[in-house]
C-alpha positions, -999 to 999 in steps of 0.1 A, spaced: -390 268 -209 -393 249 -177 -385 215 -197 -352 233 -213 -342 241 -178 -347 206 -165 -328 193 -196 -302 216 -191 -296 206 -154 -297 169 -165 -270 174 -191 -250 193 -167 -252 165 -142 -243 139 -168 -210 157 -178 -201 164 -143 -205 124 -135 -186 117 -168 -158 143 -157 -155 125 -124 -156 92 -137 -127 103 -163 -107 118 -134 -112 84 -113 -99 63 -142 -69 86 -148 -59 77 -112 -67 40 -113 -54 31 -148 -19 35 -140 -23 11 -107 -37 -16 -128 -9 -10 -153 16 -15 -127 -1 -44 -112 -4 -62 -145 35 -55 -151 44 -71 -118 22 -101 -124 38 -106 -157 72 -105 -140 62 -130 -114 48 -154 -141 77 -154 -160 99 -164 -129 103 -203 -126 101 -201 -90 68 -186 -87 36 -207 -88 9 -181 -84 5 -143 -80 -16 -136 -50 -16 -101 -39 -2 -67 -51 2 -31 -35 22 -2 -43 46 13 -14 51 50 -13 83 55 7 114 76 -4 111 57 -37 79 39 -51 82 1 -46 59 -25 -61 51 -54 -36 38 -87 -49 28 -116 -27 34 -149 -43 35 -186 -37 64 -203 -50 67 -238 -64 76 -250 -30 43 -239 -15 60 -211 4 44 -176 3 68 -147 -3 70 -110 -7 86 -98 -38 99 -62 -39 103 -43 -74 116 -9 -78 101 19 -102 121 2 -132 104 -32 -123 139 -46 -113 134 -69 -84 154 -56 -53 145 -83 -27 122 -112 -19 116 -126 16 94 -156 30 66 -144 47 76 -170 75 107 -148 79 88 -116 86 71 -104 120 34 -105 117 15 -71 117 -1 -77 150 31 -77 165 40 -44 150 7 -29 161 13 -41 198 47 -25 199 28 8 189 1 1 214 27 -5 243 43 30 234 12 52 232 -17 32 246 -49 28 228 -43 37 192 -66 40 161 -48 19 132 -54 36 100 -32 12 78 -3 -11 79 17 -23 49 48 -39 42 75 -19 19 111 -13 14 130 16 28 165 27 29 176 -9 19 154 -26 46 121 -45 43 97 -25 67 63 -21 79 47 13 75 21 18 104 -2 46 102 -22 53 132 -36 80 155 -33 83 192 -57 96 219 -46 133 214 -53 128 177 -17 129 166 -11 111 132 20 87 135 39 71 104 61 45 121 84 23 103 94 -10 118 121 -34 103 99 -63 91 122 -92 101 129 -80 136 99 -57 145 120 -31 158 114 6 154 132 22 123 119 57 120 90 78 129 71 108 116 43 125 134 18 153 124 -1 170 152 -39 170 152 -65 198 152 -71 197 190 
């Protein structure tokens, strides 16, 4: 009887593990497909030499962002919409660096806990999305223009305190 209970618990744990793995794959598989689609588009462009990085930007619309090295040796951000149409490309040299954007938020709010910063495309503008919390545990989503580093818009969510 005891061996049946142990066998049942082991089977239940295995089934639960398979369920969690299946759920994880159902979330990650589309991201990998999106990355492969954008990598193919980059490889088909005669200006691109290498496909260096990829991320998905979730703003008002979903934007796929590829970091590429072009044949002239310069690195670029290439932006694609949900239909995989290229909407913009900009040299990394023309974009404000991330630390400048973070320092802008620090100058306004003092010490902050940066959670994430990523480049994207919002309202026809290349932007940085900076996610951070301040000393009062308020969560901020700040958007800065990537080329000038100026504040674009801001959302905040009050903390639990």
